[in-house]
Chimera marker file (.cmm) of the C-alpha trace (Angstrom):
<marker_set name="trace">
<marker id="1" x="82.850" y="66.124" z="95.295" r="1" g="1" b="0" radius="0.5"/>
<marker id="2" x="79.402" y="67.349" z="96.307" r="1" g="1" b="0" radius="0.5"/>
<marker id="3" x="78.554" y="69.664" z="99.324" r="1" g="1" b="0" radius="0.5"/>
<marker id="4" x="75.298" y="70.650" z="100.938" r="1" g="1" b="0" radius="0.5"/>
<marker id="5" x="74.863" y="74.509" z="101.105" r="1" g="1" b="0" radius="0.5"/>
<marker id="6" x="75.696" y="74.380" z="104.862" r="1" g="1" b="0" radius="0.5"/>
<marker id="7" x="79.003" y="72.515" z="104.047" r="1" g="1" b="0" radius="0.5"/>
<marker id="8" x="79.779" y="74.749" z="101.072" r="1" g="1" b="0" radius="0.5"/>
<marker id="9" x="79.507" y="77.849" z="103.301" r="1" g="1" b="0" radius="0.5"/>
<marker id="10" x="82.191" y="76.518" z="105.611" r="1" g="1" b="0" radius="0.5"/>
<marker id="11" x="84.381" y="76.207" z="102.522" r="1" g="1" b="0" radius="0.5"/>
<marker id="12" x="83.609" y="79.676" z="101.200" r="1" g="1" b="0" radius="0.5"/>
<marker id="13" x="85.428" y="82.726" z="102.353" r="1" g="1" b="0" radius="0.5"/>
<marker id="14" x="83.306" y="85.865" z="102.736" r="1" g="1" b="0" radius="0.5"/>
<marker id="15" x="80.000" y="84.446" z="101.368" r="1" g="1" b="0" radius="0.5"/>
<marker id="16" x="76.948" y="84.717" z="103.562" r="1" g="1" b="0" radius="0.5"/>
<marker id="17" x="74.133" y="82.160" z="103.624" r="1" g="1" b="0" radius="0.5"/>
<marker id="18" x="71.711" y="84.635" z="102.161" r="1" g="1" b="0" radius="0.5"/>
<marker id="19" x="74.045" y="85.308" z="99.232" r="1" g="1" b="0" radius="0.5"/>
<marker id="20" x="74.483" y="81.703" z="98.440" r="1" g="1" b="0" radius="0.5"/>
<marker id="21" x="70.785" y="80.952" z="98.486" r="1" g="1" b="0" radius="0.5"/>
<marker id="22" x="70.037" y="84.058" z="96.279" r="1" g="1" b="0" radius="0.5"/>
<marker id="23" x="72.735" y="82.944" z="93.715" r="1" g="1" b="0" radius="0.5"/>
<marker id="24" x="71.139" y="79.501" z="93.727" r="1" g="1" b="0" radius="0.5"/>
<marker id="25" x="67.611" y="80.913" z="93.313" r="1" g="1" b="0" radius="0.5"/>
<marker id="26" x="68.767" y="83.393" z="90.435" r="1" g="1" b="0" radius="0.5"/>
<marker id="27" x="70.581" y="80.647" z="88.554" r="1" g="1" b="0" radius="0.5"/>
<marker id="28" x="74.116" y="82.103" z="89.049" r="1" g="1" b="0" radius="0.5"/>
<marker id="29" x="75.036" y="79.006" z="90.992" r="1" g="1" b="0" radius="0.5"/>
<marker id="30" x="73.744" y="75.628" z="89.662" r="1" g="1" b="0" radius="0.5"/>
<marker id="31" x="72.831" y="72.805" z="92.022" r="1" g="1" b="0" radius="0.5"/>
<marker id="32" x="71.256" y="69.375" z="91.793" r="1" g="1" b="0" radius="0.5"/>
<marker id="33" x="68.592" y="67.791" z="93.983" r="1" g="1" b="0" radius="0.5"/>
<marker id="34" x="69.334" y="64.601" z="95.808" r="1" g="1" b="0" radius="0.5"/>
<marker id="35" x="66.729" y="63.118" z="98.129" r="1" g="1" b="0" radius="0.5"/>
<marker id="36" x="64.896" y="66.441" z="97.788" r="1" g="1" b="0" radius="0.5"/>
<marker id="37" x="68.056" y="68.202" z="99.060" r="1" g="1" b="0" radius="0.5"/>
<marker id="38" x="70.228" y="70.836" z="97.234" r="1" g="1" b="0" radius="0.5"/>
<marker id="39" x="73.680" y="69.647" z="96.495" r="1" g="1" b="0" radius="0.5"/>
<marker id="40" x="76.532" y="71.796" z="95.042" r="1" g="1" b="0" radius="0.5"/>
<marker id="41" x="79.258" y="70.261" z="92.916" r="1" g="1" b="0" radius="0.5"/>
<marker id="42" x="82.826" y="71.335" z="93.868" r="1" g="1" b="0" radius="0.5"/>
<marker id="43" x="83.540" y="72.265" z="90.328" r="1" g="1" b="0" radius="0.5"/>
<marker id="44" x="80.565" y="74.582" z="90.253" r="1" g="1" b="0" radius="0.5"/>
<marker id="45" x="81.719" y="76.247" z="93.522" r="1" g="1" b="0" radius="0.5"/>
<marker id="46" x="85.223" y="76.636" z="92.177" r="1" g="1" b="0" radius="0.5"/>
<marker id="47" x="83.960" y="78.185" z="88.800" r="1" g="1" b="0" radius="0.5"/>
<marker id="48" x="81.665" y="80.747" z="90.558" r="1" g="1" b="0" radius="0.5"/>
<marker id="49" x="83.850" y="81.633" z="93.611" r="1" g="1" b="0" radius="0.5"/>
<marker id="50" x="87.288" y="81.048" z="92.407" r="1" g="1" b="0" radius="0.5"/>
<marker id="51" x="89.816" y="81.779" z="95.238" r="1" g="1" b="0" radius="0.5"/>
<marker id="52" x="87.014" y="82.114" z="97.783" r="1" g="1" b="0" radius="0.5"/>
<marker id="53" x="86.245" y="78.385" z="97.614" r="1" g="1" b="0" radius="0.5"/>
<marker id="54" x="88.841" y="76.518" z="99.704" r="1" g="1" b="0" radius="0.5"/>
<marker id="55" x="87.800" y="72.829" z="100.088" r="1" g="1" b="0" radius="0.5"/>
<marker id="56" x="89.397" y="70.789" z="102.935" r="1" g="1" b="0" radius="0.5"/>
<marker id="57" x="91.771" y="69.109" z="100.554" r="1" g="1" b="0" radius="0.5"/>
<marker id="58" x="93.228" y="72.415" z="99.390" r="1" g="1" b="0" radius="0.5"/>
<marker id="59" x="93.343" y="73.880" z="102.938" r="1" g="1" b="0" radius="0.5"/>
<marker id="60" x="96.144" y="71.376" z="103.759" r="1" g="1" b="0" radius="0.5"/>
<marker id="61" x="97.867" y="72.350" z="100.497" r="1" g="1" b="0" radius="0.5"/>
<marker id="62" x="97.650" y="76.066" z="101.396" r="1" g="1" b="0" radius="0.5"/>
<marker id="63" x="99.146" y="75.202" z="104.896" r="1" g="1" b="0" radius="0.5"/>
<marker id="64" x="101.873" y="73.196" z="103.164" r="1" g="1" b="0" radius="0.5"/>
<marker id="65" x="102.462" y="76.046" z="100.787" r="1" g="1" b="0" radius="0.5"/>
<marker id="66" x="102.770" y="78.588" z="103.592" r="1" g="1" b="0" radius="0.5"/>
<marker id="67" x="105.287" y="76.389" z="105.444" r="1" g="1" b="0" radius="0.5"/>
<marker id="68" x="107.180" y="75.945" z="102.150" r="1" g="1" b="0" radius="0.5"/>
<marker id="69" x="107.161" y="79.631" z="101.739" r="1" g="1" b="0" radius="0.5"/>
<marker id="70" x="108.501" y="80.198" z="105.231" r="1" g="1" b="0" radius="0.5"/>
<marker id="71" x="111.119" y="77.549" z="104.759" r="1" g="1" b="0" radius="0.5"/>
<marker id="72" x="112.002" y="79.115" z="101.290" r="1" g="1" b="0" radius="0.5"/>
<marker id="73" x="112.336" y="82.473" z="103.009" r="1" g="1" b="0" radius="0.5"/>
<marker id="74" x="114.531" y="81.144" z="105.782" r="1" g="1" b="0" radius="0.5"/>
<marker id="75" x="116.730" y="79.275" z="103.189" r="1" g="1" b="0" radius="0.5"/>
<marker id="76" x="117.010" y="82.581" z="101.076" r="1" g="1" b="0" radius="0.5"/>
<marker id="77" x="118.058" y="84.525" z="104.288" r="1" g="1" b="0" radius="0.5"/>
<marker id="78" x="120.594" y="81.773" z="105.177" r="1" g="1" b="0" radius="0.5"/>
<marker id="79" x="121.925" y="81.678" z="101.587" r="1" g="1" b="0" radius="0.5"/>
<marker id="80" x="122.396" y="85.463" z="101.466" r="1" g="1" b="0" radius="0.5"/>
<marker id="81" x="124.248" y="85.221" z="104.886" r="1" g="1" b="0" radius="0.5"/>
<marker id="82" x="126.464" y="82.483" z="103.557" r="1" g="1" b="0" radius="0.5"/>
<marker id="83" x="127.129" y="84.421" z="100.333" r="1" g="1" b="0" radius="0.5"/>
<marker id="84" x="128.274" y="87.387" z="102.470" r="1" g="1" b="0" radius="0.5"/>
<marker id="85" x="130.458" y="85.013" z="104.573" r="1" g="1" b="0" radius="0.5"/>
<marker id="86" x="131.918" y="83.611" z="101.483" r="1" g="1" b="0" radius="0.5"/>
<marker id="87" x="132.811" y="87.005" z="100.054" r="1" g="1" b="0" radius="0.5"/>
<marker id="88" x="134.430" y="87.976" z="103.346" r="1" g="1" b="0" radius="0.5"/>
<marker id="89" x="136.574" y="84.883" z="103.402" r="1" g="1" b="0" radius="0.5"/>
<marker id="90" x="137.483" y="85.295" z="99.743" r="1" g="1" b="0" radius="0.5"/>
<marker id="91" x="138.633" y="88.813" z="100.537" r="1" g="1" b="0" radius="0.5"/>
<marker id="92" x="140.551" y="87.455" z="103.524" r="1" g="1" b="0" radius="0.5"/>
<marker id="93" x="142.274" y="84.775" z="101.404" r="1" g="1" b="0" radius="0.5"/>
<marker id="94" x="143.157" y="87.373" z="98.833" r="1" g="1" b="0" radius="0.5"/>
<marker id="95" x="144.746" y="89.525" z="101.545" r="1" g="1" b="0" radius="0.5"/>
<marker id="96" x="146.614" y="86.523" z="102.783" r="1" g="1" b="0" radius="0.5"/>
<marker id="97" x="147.753" y="85.712" z="99.247" r="1" g="1" b="0" radius="0.5"/>
<marker id="98" x="149.119" y="89.324" z="98.674" r="1" g="1" b="0" radius="0.5"/>
<marker id="99" x="150.864" y="89.100" z="102.074" r="1" g="1" b="0" radius="0.5"/>
<marker id="100" x="152.458" y="85.724" z="101.104" r="1" g="1" b="0" radius="0.5"/>
<marker id="101" x="153.622" y="87.228" z="97.726" r="1" g="1" b="0" radius="0.5"/>
<marker id="102" x="155.265" y="90.230" z="99.583" r="1" g="1" b="0" radius="0.5"/>
<marker id="103" x="156.954" y="87.727" z="101.953" r="1" g="1" b="0" radius="0.5"/>
<marker id="104" x="158.292" y="85.771" z="99.137" r="1" g="1" b="0" radius="0.5"/>
<marker id="105" x="159.505" y="88.874" z="97.372" r="1" g="1" b="0" radius="0.5"/>
<marker id="106" x="161.351" y="89.879" z="100.603" r="1" g="1" b="0" radius="0.5"/>
<marker id="107" x="162.784" y="86.474" z="101.017" r="1" g="1" b="0" radius="0.5"/>
<marker id="108" x="163.942" y="86.500" z="97.400" r="1" g="1" b="0" radius="0.5"/>
<marker id="109" x="165.653" y="89.964" z="97.953" r="1" g="1" b="0" radius="0.5"/>
<marker id="110" x="167.260" y="88.743" z="101.060" r="1" g="1" b="0" radius="0.5"/>
<marker id="111" x="168.655" y="85.565" z="99.412" r="1" g="1" b="0" radius="0.5"/>
<marker id="112" x="169.945" y="87.724" z="96.438" r="1" g="1" b="0" radius="0.5"/>
<marker id="113" x="171.642" y="90.164" z="98.845" r="1" g="1" b="0" radius="0.5"/>
<marker id="114" x="173.181" y="87.256" z="100.814" r="1" g="1" b="0" radius="0.5"/>
<marker id="115" x="174.457" y="85.690" z="97.560" r="1" g="1" b="0" radius="0.5"/>
<marker id="116" x="175.915" y="89.102" z="96.439" r="1" g="1" b="0" radius="0.5"/>
<marker id="117" x="177.439" y="89.554" z="99.838" r="1" g="1" b="0" radius="0.5"/>
<marker id="118" x="178.959" y="85.986" z="99.810" r="1" g="1" b="0" radius="0.5"/>
<marker id="119" x="180.324" y="86.585" z="96.240" r="1" g="1" b="0" radius="0.5"/>
<marker id="120" x="181.852" y="89.882" z="97.321" r="1" g="1" b="0" radius="0.5"/>
<marker id="121" x="183.465" y="88.284" z="100.536" r="1" g="1" b="0" radius="0.5"/>
<marker id="122" x="184.714" y="85.342" z="98.454" r="1" g="1" b="0" radius="0.5"/>
<marker id="123" x="186.402" y="87.707" z="95.833" r="1" g="1" b="0" radius="0.5"/>
<marker id="124" x="187.980" y="89.736" z="98.614" r="1" g="1" b="0" radius="0.5"/>
<marker id="125" x="189.232" y="86.641" z="100.318" r="1" g="1" b="0" radius="0.5"/>
<marker id="126" x="190.572" y="85.395" z="97.001" r="1" g="1" b="0" radius="0.5"/>
<marker id="127" x="192.255" y="88.720" z="96.401" r="1" g="1" b="0" radius="0.5"/>
<marker id="128" x="193.907" y="88.837" z="99.774" r="1" g="1" b="0" radius="0.5"/>
<marker id="129" x="195.074" y="85.270" z="99.406" r="1" g="1" b="0" radius="0.5"/>
<marker id="130" x="196.491" y="86.070" z="95.905" r="1" g="1" b="0" radius="0.5"/>
<marker id="131" x="198.236" y="89.138" z="97.146" r="1" g="1" b="0" radius="0.5"/>
<marker id="132" x="199.809" y="87.316" z="99.907" r="1" g="1" b="0" radius="0.5"/>
<marker id="133" x="201.135" y="84.530" z="97.760" r="1" g="1" b="0" radius="0.5"/>
<marker id="134" x="202.339" y="87.119" z="94.991" r="1" g="1" b="0" radius="0.5"/>
<marker id="135" x="204.223" y="89.085" z="97.784" r="1" g="1" b="0" radius="0.5"/>
<marker id="136" x="205.967" y="86.069" z="98.961" r="1" g="1" b="0" radius="0.5"/>
<marker id="137" x="207.226" y="85.022" z="95.512" r="1" g="1" b="0" radius="0.5"/>
<marker id="138" x="208.371" y="88.355" z="94.320" r="1" g="1" b="0" radius="0.5"/>
<marker id="139" x="210.092" y="89.884" z="97.303" r="1" g="1" b="0" radius="0.5"/>
<marker id="140" x="213.226" y="88.165" z="98.647" r="1" g="1" b="0" radius="0.5"/>
<marker id="141" x="212.615" y="90.032" z="101.849" r="1" g="1" b="0" radius="0.5"/>
<marker id="142" x="209.379" y="88.339" z="102.314" r="1" g="1" b="0" radius="0.5"/>
<marker id="143" x="211.259" y="85.044" z="102.689" r="1" g="1" b="0" radius="0.5"/>
<marker id="144" x="213.282" y="86.451" z="105.600" r="1" g="1" b="0" radius="0.5"/>
<marker id="145" x="211.866" y="86.152" z="109.036" r="1" g="1" b="0" radius="0.5"/>
<marker id="146" x="210.462" y="88.937" z="111.116" r="1" g="1" b="0" radius="0.5"/>
<marker id="147" x="213.651" y="89.715" z="112.943" r="1" g="1" b="0" radius="0.5"/>
<marker id="148" x="215.739" y="89.734" z="109.728" r="1" g="1" b="0" radius="0.5"/>
<marker id="149" x="213.526" y="92.210" z="108.084" r="1" g="1" b="0" radius="0.5"/>
<marker id="150" x="213.356" y="94.410" z="111.206" r="1" g="1" b="0" radius="0.5"/>
<marker id="151" x="217.209" y="94.442" z="111.579" r="1" g="1" b="0" radius="0.5"/>
<marker id="152" x="218.039" y="94.190" z="108.015" r="1" g="1" b="0" radius="0.5"/>
<link id1="1" id2="2" r="1" g="1" b="0" radius="0.2"/>
<link id1="2" id2="3" r="1" g="1" b="0" radius="0.2"/>
<link id1="3" id2="4" r="1" g="1" b="0" radius="0.2"/>
<link id1="4" id2="5" r="1" g="1" b="0" radius="0.2"/>
<link id1="5" id2="6" r="1" g="1" b="0" radius="0.2"/>
<link id1="6" id2="7" r="1" g="1" b="0" radius="0.2"/>
<link id1="7" id2="8" r="1" g="1" b="0" radius="0.2"/>
<link id1="8" id2="9" r="1" g="1" b="0" radius="0.2"/>
<link id1="9" id2="10" r="1" g="1" b="0" radius="0.2"/>
<link id1="10" id2="11" r="1" g="1" b="0" radius="0.2"/>
<link id1="11" id2="12" r="1" g="1" b="0" radius="0.2"/>
<link id1="12" id2="13" r="1" g="1" b="0" radius="0.2"/>
<link id1="13" id2="14" r="1" g="1" b="0" radius="0.2"/>
<link id1="14" id2="15" r="1" g="1" b="0" radius="0.2"/>
<link id1="15" id2="16" r="1" g="1" b="0" radius="0.2"/>
<link id1="16" id2="17" r="1" g="1" b="0" radius="0.2"/>
<link id1="17" id2="18" r="1" g="1" b="0" radius="0.2"/>
<link id1="18" id2="19" r="1" g="1" b="0" radius="0.2"/>
<link id1="19" id2="20" r="1" g="1" b="0" radius="0.2"/>
<link id1="20" id2="21" r="1" g="1" b="0" radius="0.2"/>
<link id1="21" id2="22" r="1" g="1" b="0" radius="0.2"/>
<link id1="22" id2="23" r="1" g="1" b="0" radius="0.2"/>
<link id1="23" id2="24" r="1" g="1" b="0" radius="0.2"/>
<link id1="24" id2="25" r="1" g="1" b="0" radius="0.2"/>
<link id1="25" id2="26" r="1" g="1" b="0" radius="0.2"/>
<link id1="26" id2="27" r="1" g="1" b="0" radius="0.2"/>
<link id1="27" id2="28" r="1" g="1" b="0" radius="0.2"/>
<link id1="28" id2="29" r="1" g="1" b="0" radius="0.2"/>
<link id1="29" id2="30" r="1" g="1" b="0" radius="0.2"/>
<link id1="30" id2="31" r="1" g="1" b="0" radius="0.2"/>
<link id1="31" id2="32" r="1" g="1" b="0" radius="0.2"/>
<link id1="32" id2="33" r="1" g="1" b="0" radius="0.2"/>
<link id1="33" id2="34" r="1" g="1" b="0" radius="0.2"/>
<link id1="34" id2="35" r="1" g="1" b="0" radius="0.2"/>
<link id1="35" id2="36" r="1" g="1" b="0" radius="0.2"/>
<link id1="36" id2="37" r="1" g="1" b="0" radius="0.2"/>
<link id1="37" id2="38" r="1" g="1" b="0" radius="0.2"/>
<link id1="38" id2="39" r="1" g="1" b="0" radius="0.2"/>
<link id1="39" id2="40" r="1" g="1" b="0" radius="0.2"/>
<link id1="40" id2="41" r="1" g="1" b="0" radius="0.2"/>
<link id1="41" id2="42" r="1" g="1" b="0" radius="0.2"/>
<link id1="42" id2="43" r="1" g="1" b="0" radius="0.2"/>
<link id1="43" id2="44" r="1" g="1" b="0" radius="0.2"/>
<link id1="44" id2="45" r="1" g="1" b="0" radius="0.2"/>
<link id1="45" id2="46" r="1" g="1" b="0" radius="0.2"/>
<link id1="46" id2="47" r="1" g="1" b="0" radius="0.2"/>
<link id1="47" id2="48" r="1" g="1" b="0" radius="0.2"/>
<link id1="48" id2="49" r="1" g="1" b="0" radius="0.2"/>
<link id1="49" id2="50" r="1" g="1" b="0" radius="0.2"/>
<link id1="50" id2="51" r="1" g="1" b="0" radius="0.2"/>
<link id1="51" id2="52" r="1" g="1" b="0" radius="0.2"/>
<link id1="52" id2="53" r="1" g="1" b="0" radius="0.2"/>
<link id1="53" id2="54" r="1" g="1" b="0" radius="0.2"/>
<link id1="54" id2="55" r="1" g="1" b="0" radius="0.2"/>
<link id1="55" id2="56" r="1" g="1" b="0" radius="0.2"/>
<link id1="56" id2="57" r="1" g="1" b="0" radius="0.2"/>
<link id1="57" id2="58" r="1" g="1" b="0" radius="0.2"/>
<link id1="58" id2="59" r="1" g="1" b="0" radius="0.2"/>
<link id1="59" id2="60" r="1" g="1" b="0" radius="0.2"/>
<link id1="60" id2="61" r="1" g="1" b="0" radius="0.2"/>
<link id1="61" id2="62" r="1" g="1" b="0" radius="0.2"/>
<link id1="62" id2="63" r="1" g="1" b="0" radius="0.2"/>
<link id1="63" id2="64" r="1" g="1" b="0" radius="0.2"/>
<link id1="64" id2="65" r="1" g="1" b="0" radius="0.2"/>
<link id1="65" id2="66" r="1" g="1" b="0" radius="0.2"/>
<link id1="66" id2="67" r="1" g="1" b="0" radius="0.2"/>
<link id1="67" id2="68" r="1" g="1" b="0" radius="0.2"/>
<link id1="68" id2="69" r="1" g="1" b="0" radius="0.2"/>
<link id1="69" id2="70" r="1" g="1" b="0" radius="0.2"/>
<link id1="70" id2="71" r="1" g="1" b="0" radius="0.2"/>
<link id1="71" id2="72" r="1" g="1" b="0" radius="0.2"/>
<link id1="72" id2="73" r="1" g="1" b="0" radius="0.2"/>
<link id1="73" id2="74" r="1" g="1" b="0" radius="0.2"/>
<link id1="74" id2="75" r="1" g="1" b="0" radius="0.2"/>
<link id1="75" id2="76" r="1" g="1" b="0" radius="0.2"/>
<link id1="76" id2="77" r="1" g="1" b="0" radius="0.2"/>
<link id1="77" id2="78" r="1" g="1" b="0" radius="0.2"/>
<link id1="78" id2="79" r="1" g="1" b="0" radius="0.2"/>
<link id1="79" id2="80" r="1" g="1" b="0" radius="0.2"/>
<link id1="80" id2="81" r="1" g="1" b="0" radius="0.2"/>
<link id1="81" id2="82" r="1" g="1" b="0" radius="0.2"/>
<link id1="82" id2="83" r="1" g="1" b="0" radius="0.2"/>
<link id1="83" id2="84" r="1" g="1" b="0" radius="0.2"/>
<link id1="84" id2="85" r="1" g="1" b="0" radius="0.2"/>
<link id1="85" id2="86" r="1" g="1" b="0" radius="0.2"/>
<link id1="86" id2="87" r="1" g="1" b="0" radius="0.2"/>
<link id1="87" id2="88" r="1" g="1" b="0" radius="0.2"/>
<link id1="88" id2="89" r="1" g="1" b="0" radius="0.2"/>
<link id1="89" id2="90" r="1" g="1" b="0" radius="0.2"/>
<link id1="90" id2="91" r="1" g="1" b="0" radius="0.2"/>
<link id1="91" id2="92" r="1" g="1" b="0" radius="0.2"/>
<link id1="92" id2="93" r="1" g="1" b="0" radius="0.2"/>
<link id1="93" id2="94" r="1" g="1" b="0" radius="0.2"/>
<link id1="94" id2="95" r="1" g="1" b="0" radius="0.2"/>
<link id1="95" id2="96" r="1" g="1" b="0" radius="0.2"/>
<link id1="96" id2="97" r="1" g="1" b="0" radius="0.2"/>
<link id1="97" id2="98" r="1" g="1" b="0" radius="0.2"/>
<link id1="98" id2="99" r="1" g="1" b="0" radius="0.2"/>
<link id1="99" id2="100" r="1" g="1" b="0" radius="0.2"/>
<link id1="100" id2="101" r="1" g="1" b="0" radius="0.2"/>
<link id1="101" id2="102" r="1" g="1" b="0" radius="0.2"/>
<link id1="102" id2="103" r="1" g="1" b="0" radius="0.2"/>
<link id1="103" id2="104" r="1" g="1" b="0" radius="0.2"/>
<link id1="104" id2="105" r="1" g="1" b="0" radius="0.2"/>
<link id1="105" id2="106" r="1" g="1" b="0" radius="0.2"/>
<link id1="106" id2="107" r="1" g="1" b="0" radius="0.2"/>
<link id1="107" id2="108" r="1" g="1" b="0" radius="0.2"/>
<link id1="108" id2="109" r="1" g="1" b="0" radius="0.2"/>
<link id1="109" id2="110" r="1" g="1" b="0" radius="0.2"/>
<link id1="110" id2="111" r="1" g="1" b="0" radius="0.2"/>
<link id1="111" id2="112" r="1" g="1" b="0" radius="0.2"/>
<link id1="112" id2="113" r="1" g="1" b="0" radius="0.2"/>
<link id1="113" id2="114" r="1" g="1" b="0" radius="0.2"/>
<link id1="114" id2="115" r="1" g="1" b="0" radius="0.2"/>
<link id1="115" id2="116" r="1" g="1" b="0" radius="0.2"/>
<link id1="116" id2="117" r="1" g="1" b="0" radius="0.2"/>
<link id1="117" id2="118" r="1" g="1" b="0" radius="0.2"/>
<link id1="118" id2="119" r="1" g="1" b="0" radius="0.2"/>
<link id1="119" id2="120" r="1" g="1" b="0" radius="0.2"/>
<link id1="120" id2="121" r="1" g="1" b="0" radius="0.2"/>
<link id1="121" id2="122" r="1" g="1" b="0" radius="0.2"/>
<link id1="122" id2="123" r="1" g="1" b="0" radius="0.2"/>
<link id1="123" id2="124" r="1" g="1" b="0" radius="0.2"/>
<link id1="124" id2="125" r="1" g="1" b="0" radius="0.2"/>
<link id1="125" id2="126" r="1" g="1" b="0" radius="0.2"/>
<link id1="126" id2="127" r="1" g="1" b="0" radius="0.2"/>
<link id1="127" id2="128" r="1" g="1" b="0" radius="0.2"/>
<link id1="128" id2="129" r="1" g="1" b="0" radius="0.2"/>
<link id1="129" id2="130" r="1" g="1" b="0" radius="0.2"/>
<link id1="130" id2="131" r="1" g="1" b="0" radius="0.2"/>
<link id1="131" id2="132" r="1" g="1" b="0" radius="0.2"/>
<link id1="132" id2="133" r="1" g="1" b="0" radius="0.2"/>
<link id1="133" id2="134" r="1" g="1" b="0" radius="0.2"/>
<link id1="134" id2="135" r="1" g="1" b="0" radius="0.2"/>
<link id1="135" id2="136" r="1" g="1" b="0" radius="0.2"/>
<link id1="136" id2="137" r="1" g="1" b="0" radius="0.2"/>
<link id1="137" id2="138" r="1" g="1" b="0" radius="0.2"/>
<link id1="138" id2="139" r="1" g="1" b="0" radius="0.2"/>
<link id1="139" id2="140" r="1" g="1" b="0" radius="0.2"/>
<link id1="140" id2="141" r="1" g="1" b="0" radius="0.2"/>
<link id1="141" id2="142" r="1" g="1" b="0" radius="0.2"/>
<link id1="142" id2="143" r="1" g="1" b="0" radius="0.2"/>
<link id1="143" id2="144" r="1" g="1" b="0" radius="0.2"/>
<link id1="144" id2="145" r="1" g="1" b="0" radius="0.2"/>
<link id1="145" id2="146" r="1" g="1" b="0" radius="0.2"/>
<link id1="146" id2="147" r="1" g="1" b="0" radius="0.2"/>
<link id1="147" id2="148" r="1" g="1" b="0" radius="0.2"/>
<link id1="148" id2="149" r="1" g="1" b="0" radius="0.2"/>
<link id1="149" id2="150" r="1" g="1" b="0" radius="0.2"/>
<link id1="150" id2="151" r="1" g="1" b="0" radius="0.2"/>
<link id1="151" id2="152" r="1" g="1" b="0" radius="0.2"/>
</marker_set>
């Protein structure tokens, strides 16, 4: 793309008209003549001025880049927040899992205690029943009624 010196100045940051014409006069910046007017090629402007040369096409790119950088920063901040939230939730889940384990352990202990208690009560009940039946078989007085034993 080719630009007149006036157009080129609009696309150059920090370059004065005087400096531009001096550079063309000294040969630091090459140009061509078209219809007796100086014309500067975009590649020559980019070679000499590097970042200072910002053609219209690249201005949109820079604006898009700025928008993308802002969006990227916003995404980065959101990701950081979400990571923190995930860590908090993982800690909460771990706490709940520990609590569940303790509850299951307590439940297991209660079940074991009930089983032992039930076994003990069953054994005592059997013992009492056995004693009662043994007492009736071995003692002739056990066969007598209450009054007979009281009077007898």
